[in-house]
Z-matrix of the N, CA and C atoms (Angstrom, degrees):
N
C 1 1.441
C 2 1.532 1 112.69
N 3 1.319 2 119.48 1 -26.74
C 4 1.463 3 118.33 2 179.90
C 5 1.533 4 113.10 3 -56.29
N 6 1.322 5 117.35 4 -37.46
C 7 1.461 6 120.59 5 179.71
C 8 1.536 7 110.41 6 -66.47
N 9 1.300 8 117.40 7 -41.90
C 10 1.469 9 121.43 8 177.72
C 11 1.525 10 110.14 9 -63.38
N 12 1.337 11 116.11 10 -45.27
C 13 1.461 12 119.99 11 178.85
C 14 1.523 13 111.46 12 -61.41
N 15 1.320 14 116.12 13 -45.76
C 16 1.474 15 121.25 14 -179.58
C 17 1.524 16 111.71 15 -58.65
N 18 1.330 17 116.60 16 -39.59
C 19 1.467 18 121.68 17 -177.31
C 20 1.529 19 113.34 18 -94.74
N 21 1.338 20 115.61 19 9.04
C 22 1.463 21 121.44 20 178.81
C 23 1.544 22 112.40 21 54.02
N 24 1.329 23 114.01 22 45.12
C 25 1.457 24 121.93 23 178.55
C 26 1.523 25 107.92 24 -109.77
N 27 1.312 26 115.83 25 136.57
C 28 1.459 27 120.21 26 176.02
C 29 1.524 28 109.55 27 -97.99
N 30 1.307 29 115.30 28 139.29
C 31 1.457 30 121.82 29 172.82
C 32 1.521 31 106.32 30 -116.61
N 33 1.340 32 116.89 31 144.75
C 34 1.456 33 120.29 32 -176.72
C 35 1.527 34 110.84 33 -126.62
N 36 1.314 35 114.67 34 151.36
C 37 1.459 36 122.21 35 175.31
C 38 1.523 37 106.81 36 -117.21
N 39 1.322 38 115.72 37 127.26
C 40 1.463 39 120.74 38 -175.46
C 41 1.529 40 111.85 39 -112.23
N 42 1.332 41 116.66 40 121.37
C 43 1.463 42 118.78 41 170.82
C 44 1.532 43 108.89 42 -69.10
N 45 1.318 44 117.37 43 129.62
C 46 1.464 45 121.77 44 179.30
C 47 1.528 46 108.98 45 -119.22
N 48 1.322 47 116.63 46 145.29
C 49 1.452 48 118.77 47 -179.10
C 50 1.527 49 110.41 48 -75.12
N 51 1.309 50 114.63 49 145.69
C 52 1.462 51 120.58 50 179.08
C 53 1.532 52 111.22 51 -115.75
N 54 1.331 53 115.68 52 13.98
C 55 1.468 54 120.89 53 -176.69
C 56 1.526 55 112.23 54 -96.01
N 57 1.327 56 117.07 55 -47.76
C 58 1.462 57 121.67 56 -175.92
C 59 1.524 58 108.76 57 -67.66
N 60 1.317 59 117.02 58 132.10
C 61 1.459 60 120.77 59 -177.39
C 62 1.526 61 113.37 60 -95.79
N 63 1.325 62 117.52 61 -11.17
C 64 1.462 63 121.16 62 179.92
C 65 1.530 64 109.88 63 -66.24
N 66 1.324 65 117.19 64 133.67
C 67 1.457 66 123.11 65 -177.68
C 68 1.534 67 112.32 66 -52.92
N 69 1.318 68 116.49 67 132.33
C 70 1.465 69 126.26 68 178.65
C 71 1.528 70 113.99 69 68.47
N 72 1.313 71 118.00 70 6.90
C 73 1.461 72 120.68 71 174.88
C 74 1.516 73 110.81 72 -115.64
N 75 1.314 74 115.62 73 -15.39
C 76 1.452 75 122.05 74 176.91
C 77 1.515 76 109.12 75 -139.61
N 78 1.307 77 116.08 76 158.29
C 79 1.464 78 120.34 77 -174.56
C 80 1.528 79 108.91 78 -135.74
N 81 1.309 80 115.47 79 78.43
C 82 1.456 81 122.23 80 -177.83
C 83 1.526 82 110.61 81 -57.15
N 84 1.317 83 115.38 82 132.31
C 85 1.456 84 120.60 83 177.55
C 86 1.516 85 115.30 84 86.22
N 87 1.338 86 117.94 85 -4.20
C 88 1.465 87 120.79 86 179.52
C 89 1.522 88 109.55 87 -67.59
N 90 1.317 89 116.55 88 127.83
C 91 1.466 90 120.12 89 -174.26
C 92 1.524 91 113.42 90 -78.13
N 93 1.312 92 118.60 91 -21.69
C 94 1.462 93 121.23 92 179.61
C 95 1.504 94 111.25 93 -96.09
N 96 1.316 95 116.49 94 47.78
C 97 1.463 96 119.69 95 -172.49
C 98 1.526 97 114.48 96 -85.84
N 99 1.308 98 118.61 97 -9.20
C 100 1.462 99 120.66 98 177.21
C 101 1.532 100 109.94 99 -121.08
N 102 1.299 101 114.58 100 145.88
C 103 1.454 102 122.18 101 -179.26
C 104 1.526 103 111.99 102 -54.68
N 105 1.315 104 117.17 103 -44.23
C 106 1.472 105 120.87 104 -178.48
C 107 1.525 106 112.38 105 -61.44
N 108 1.327 107 117.38 106 -37.76
C 109 1.470 108 121.00 107 178.74
C 110 1.521 109 109.85 108 -63.15
N 111 1.332 110 116.43 109 -48.43
C 112 1.470 111 120.51 110 179.98
C 113 1.519 112 111.76 111 -65.21
N 114 1.322 113 116.86 112 -38.56
C 115 1.466 114 119.56 113 179.42
C 116 1.525 115 111.32 114 -67.03
N 117 1.303 116 117.56 115 -34.21
C 118 1.460 117 120.19 116 177.03
C 119 1.538 118 109.99 117 -62.63
N 120 1.324 119 116.73 118 -42.44
C 121 1.469 120 121.21 119 178.47
C 122 1.526 121 110.43 120 -65.11
N 123 1.329 122 117.01 121 -46.51
C 124 1.468 123 121.38 122 -179.51
C 125 1.522 124 110.90 123 -59.92
N 126 1.307 125 116.72 124 -43.10
C 127 1.464 126 120.17 125 179.15
C 128 1.520 127 111.78 126 -67.68
N 129 1.323 128 117.84 127 -36.90
C 130 1.464 129 120.90 128 177.96
C 131 1.530 130 111.56 129 -66.78
N 132 1.325 131 117.27 130 -40.11
C 133 1.468 132 121.14 131 178.05
C 134 1.527 133 109.80 132 -66.02
N 135 1.309 134 115.33 133 -38.34
C 136 1.469 135 122.23 134 174.49
C 137 1.515 136 114.19 135 50.14
N 138 1.319 137 115.40 136 55.52
C 139 1.465 138 121.45 137 178.29
C 140 1.526 139 109.34 138 -128.03
N 141 1.321 140 117.52 139 136.77
C 142 1.469 141 119.15 140 176.83
C 143 1.536 142 112.10 141 -65.33
N 144 1.323 143 116.84 142 -13.48
C 145 1.463 144 121.06 143 179.58
C 146 1.532 145 112.30 144 -88.70
N 147 1.326 146 117.69 145 -8.99
C 148 1.464 147 121.66 146 -178.05
C 149 1.515 148 109.17 147 -110.94
N 150 1.329 149 116.56 148 112.26
C 151 1.454 150 122.57 149 -170.45
C 152 1.530 151 111.75 150 -124.80
N 153 1.304 152 115.18 151 172.00
C 154 1.463 153 122.49 152 177.98
C 155 1.523 154 110.03 153 -92.37
N 156 1.334 155 116.17 154 131.30
C 157 1.465 156 123.02 155 171.58
C 158 1.525 157 104.91 156 -93.28
N 159 1.319 158 117.05 157 103.87
C 160 1.462 159 122.79 158 -174.89
C 161 1.524 160 109.21 159 -91.12
N 162 1.329 161 115.19 160 96.05
C 163 1.461 162 121.65 161 179.63
C 164 1.527 163 108.11 162 -97.34
N 165 1.310 164 116.06 163 108.04
C 166 1.465 165 122.17 164 -175.01
C 167 1.529 166 111.44 165 -55.80
N 168 1.307 167 117.47 166 -41.05
C 169 1.477 168 121.17 167 -179.03
C 170 1.534 169 110.75 168 -57.06
N 171 1.323 170 116.75 169 -55.34
C 172 1.469 171 120.74 170 -175.81
C 173 1.531 172 112.36 171 -69.42
N 174 1.317 173 116.36 172 -41.41
C 175 1.463 174 119.47 173 -178.04
C 176 1.523 175 111.25 174 -67.83
N 177 1.336 176 117.60 175 -37.44
C 178 1.464 177 119.96 176 177.92
C 179 1.521 178 110.29 177 -63.16
N 180 1.309 179 117.44 178 -41.26
C 181 1.465 180 120.59 179 -179.38
C 182 1.529 181 111.00 180 -66.27
N 183 1.313 182 117.41 181 -43.84
C 184 1.466 183 120.37 182 -173.40
C 185 1.526 184 114.19 183 -87.01
N 186 1.323 185 117.42 184 -38.75
C 187 1.456 186 119.95 185 -171.86
C 188 1.524 187 114.89 186 -124.42
N 189 1.336 188 117.88 187 -21.26
C 190 1.458 189 120.81 188 -178.18
C 191 1.518 190 112.45 189 65.00
N 192 1.301 191 116.08 190 -163.11
C 193 1.471 192 122.69 191 175.50
C 194 1.526 193 113.44 192 51.04
N 195 1.306 194 116.71 193 50.71
C 196 1.469 195 121.91 194 -174.99
C 197 1.527 196 112.76 195 -54.33
N 198 1.302 197 118.11 196 -53.00
C 199 1.469 198 121.10 197 -176.32
C 200 1.525 199 111.18 198 -62.36
N 201 1.321 200 116.59 199 -45.82
C 202 1.466 201 120.09 200 178.97
C 203 1.527 202 111.33 201 -60.81
N 204 1.330 203 116.54 202 -41.38
C 205 1.465 204 119.90 203 -179.11
C 206 1.532 205 112.30 204 -71.06
N 207 1.313 206 117.88 205 -34.25
C 208 1.468 207 119.70 206 174.95
C 209 1.526 208 109.09 207 -62.68
N 210 1.312 209 116.46 208 -46.58
C 211 1.469 210 120.14 209 179.12
C 212 1.527 211 110.83 210 -61.24
N 213 1.311 212 116.22 211 -44.33
C 214 1.464 213 121.64 212 -177.00
C 215 1.528 214 112.70 213 -63.96
N 216 1.334 215 117.37 214 -38.17
C 217 1.461 216 121.09 215 -173.59
C 218 1.527 217 114.32 216 -112.80
N 219 1.312 218 117.13 217 15.50
C 220 1.464 219 122.25 218 -176.53
C 221 1.536 220 112.73 219 -48.28
N 222 1.314 221 117.24 220 -44.24
C 223 1.463 222 120.30 221 -175.79
C 224 1.533 223 112.81 222 -68.33
N 225 1.334 224 118.10 223 -15.07
C 226 1.461 225 122.25 224 -178.77
C 227 1.528 226 113.47 225 -102.01
N 228 1.324 227 117.09 226 -12.65
C 229 1.468 228 121.05 227 -175.11
C 230 1.522 229 110.69 228 -73.84
N 231 1.339 230 114.89 229 127.13
C 232 1.452 231 121.09 230 178.01
C 233 1.518 232 112.38 231 -107.94
N 234 1.329 233 116.94 232 -20.64
C 235 1.461 234 121.46 233 -179.10
C 236 1.527 235 108.02 234 -157.77
N 237 1.326 236 116.18 235 144.08
C 238 1.463 237 121.71 236 176.61
C 239 1.520 238 108.14 237 -123.16
N 240 1.311 239 115.10 238 134.18
C 241 1.463 240 120.66 239 175.35
C 242 1.524 241 107.12 240 -125.03
N 243 1.317 242 116.43 241 132.57
C 244 1.453 243 121.02 242 -177.75
C 245 1.521 244 109.14 243 -116.89
N 246 1.316 245 115.66 244 128.09
C 247 1.456 246 122.40 245 175.24
C 248 1.523 247 107.40 246 -146.45
N 249 1.290 248 115.94 247 149.59
C 250 1.457 249 120.98 248 -179.22
C 251 1.529 250 110.26 249 -74.50
N 252 1.300 251 115.40 250 132.64
C 253 1.469 252 121.10 251 177.61
C 254 1.520 253 108.45 252 -109.27
N 255 1.317 254 117.06 253 79.59
C 256 1.469 255 121.95 254 -176.20
C 257 1.512 256 113.00 255 -61.33
N 258 1.300 257 117.05 256 -28.78
C 259 1.453 258 120.07 257 -176.78
C 260 1.521 259 113.01 258 -86.90
N 261 1.299 260 116.71 259 0.78
C 262 1.467 261 121.41 260 -174.53
C 263 1.515 262 112.82 261 -56.08
N 264 1.303 263 117.93 262 -41.27
C 265 1.463 264 120.78 263 -177.01
C 266 1.531 265 111.63 264 -58.55
N 267 1.305 266 117.68 265 -30.78
C 268 1.456 267 121.39 266 179.99
C 269 1.528 268 112.56 267 -82.30
N 270 1.339 269 116.48 268 -23.89
C 271 1.456 270 119.59 269 -170.56
C 272 1.512 271 116.23 270 -107.34
N 273 1.312 272 119.17 271 -31.31
C 274 1.446 273 120.09 272 -172.68
C 275 1.521 274 112.98 273 -96.49
N 276 1.285 275 114.77 274 152.52
C 277 1.459 276 121.65 275 176.80
C 278 1.519 277 109.58 276 -100.10
N 279 1.339 278 116.58 277 -41.28
C 280 1.464 279 122.86 278 -176.26
C 281 1.514 280 110.78 279 -94.63
N 282 1.301 281 117.92 280 89.57
C 283 1.465 282 121.29 281 -179.20
C 284 1.513 283 110.26 282 -102.38
N 285 1.343 284 115.53 283 127.70
C 286 1.466 285 121.13 284 173.49
C 287 1.488 286 108.39 285 -145.94
């Protein structure tokens, strides 16, 4: 991270869903599939250059509670991507 900080470059970590089996919409076996896992890594790295890539599609499928999670992790978010998760109703438990 020192090189990224020195050059004022941001690096992001994106939680990806591991549930959807359709190619390029799900990522089976991905270890950073939950928001809490990625946030633990980001906090451990503890660098202003290492941020959260908040992808609404993947986070809604895996963790739900989009608004609450944005509020909770606002200070760590480096990028937001919004995509419709049509299959969410079938996959998620925590819908908000």
